[in-house]
N, C-alpha and C positions, 0 to 999 in steps of 0.2 A: 504494499498499500503505500501511497506518496501523498503526502501532506505539506506541500510546499507552498510559499507564498512569499513573493518579490514585490513591492511597492516603493516608489517614488511619489512624494508630496511634501506639502508644509505643513507645518503643526499649525493647527486653529487654536490652540490655548497654550499657555506655557504647562510642560510638564508638571504632572503631582506628583513628589516624592514622599514616600511614607514608609515606615519601618512595620514589620508584622509582629507579633506578640515574641517570638522568637527571634528578633533582631535581624532580620533580613530586608534588606532595602528594596523595595518595589516601587516602580515607577508607571503612572496611567499618563496615556495622550490620545488626541485625536487627530489622525493625519487625514488631509485633505487630498485627493486625488483627482488630477482634472479626466472627465471622458475623453473618449478620443472623437466625438462626434458633436456637431451644434445642433441645436434646434431648429424650429421654423423663422426664429429671430435673430440667428447667427450666434446664439449664445452658448458658449461651452459650459456645461453643469460638472459638478464634481460631487463624487463619494466623499463622504466624513466615516473614515474606519476607526474602530476603538482600538485601540494596543495596549499594550500590558508588555514590560521588561522588566527584569529580576537581577539580584545582587550589584555587583562592581559597575558591571555594566550599565544600570538603573542608575546608579550614582553619576558617572561618566554622562551619562545623555543628557539628565537633568541641571549637570552642572554648566554644556555647552552649548545648548539648545535653548529656544523661547519662543512662540509664537512667532510663526512667519518664516522660521527656518526650513531650509530646503534640504531633506534628507531622505536616505535609501534605507530601507528596512527589510530584511530578511527574518522570516518566520516561519511559524506555522498558524493555522486556523482552527481554534480551540472554542467549545460550546462548553456552556456549565449554566446551572439553575440553583436556585436559592429561593427562600420562602422569604420575603420583606416582612414589616412589621406588622402589617394589615393581614400576616398568612395567608398572600399570595403569590403563586408561583411565580419568581423572575427567569426569563431566560437569557442569557449572555452570550453572543458571538464576537469573541475578539483575535486579534493577532497577539500570537507569544512570540515576541522578537528574541530571536539567538544573535544576529549582528546587525549594526546601524552602521552608514556612513554619513559623514556631513559633507555636503554636497557644494556648501557655498562656502566661502570664509568669513568671517565674522565682519572682515573691513568690507569686502561686497554687500554685507547685508547692511552694513551701518551705511553705505553710502546709496543704497536702494530707498533705504527709511528716510533718508534726510533728503532724496532729492524729490521726494513726493510725485512721480510719474514723471518727471524730466531726465532726459538722457544725460548718464554719469560721465560720456566720454568726452565731452564738450571741453576742448581745452587740454586734454592729457592723452595723449597719444599711446604712452605707456600701459594703460590701464586696459587695452584689450591685446593678450599675447597673440592671437592669430591677425592681426591686423598686417605682420610682416613691417618691412621698413619703409613703406610708404607713409606712412603715417593716417593709411585712413582705415576707418572700423568696419568690418564686415557686419552686417545683419544678420542673427541665426537667431529663429524663434524654436519653441520646445516641438513645432509640429517637425522641425527638421533633423531632431535627434531621434536617431534608430532604438531608443527604449524609454 
């Protein structure tokens, strides 16, 4: 049997780091993953996927990411259920993350946030490592990437 999940997306909120009763670190977060198609208005939707990560990886993830961080995760889908305070059965489906990758530097993230939608390459030809020696930047959208 194979249960493998690989996702790339942005955190929709800051990771929530907690400790279990036995002192094991666990972080939960929601990953917004763009859909590959657009609707009739040309808008692209997103799926918001609940994720959980454990132990030292959870501590590292919580320390180096925050809302809006672009990350890649590798893990497995897990389902569980519990009874809430009203006695109702609650079913949860989530990705249990085994590995993660930070897909943008903190500097890039800060630049993106401070520019508020403006082009961060204006006046700085060194910010685009693929521009070559011409100083011209290239325009690559997420649709151009093979993953």
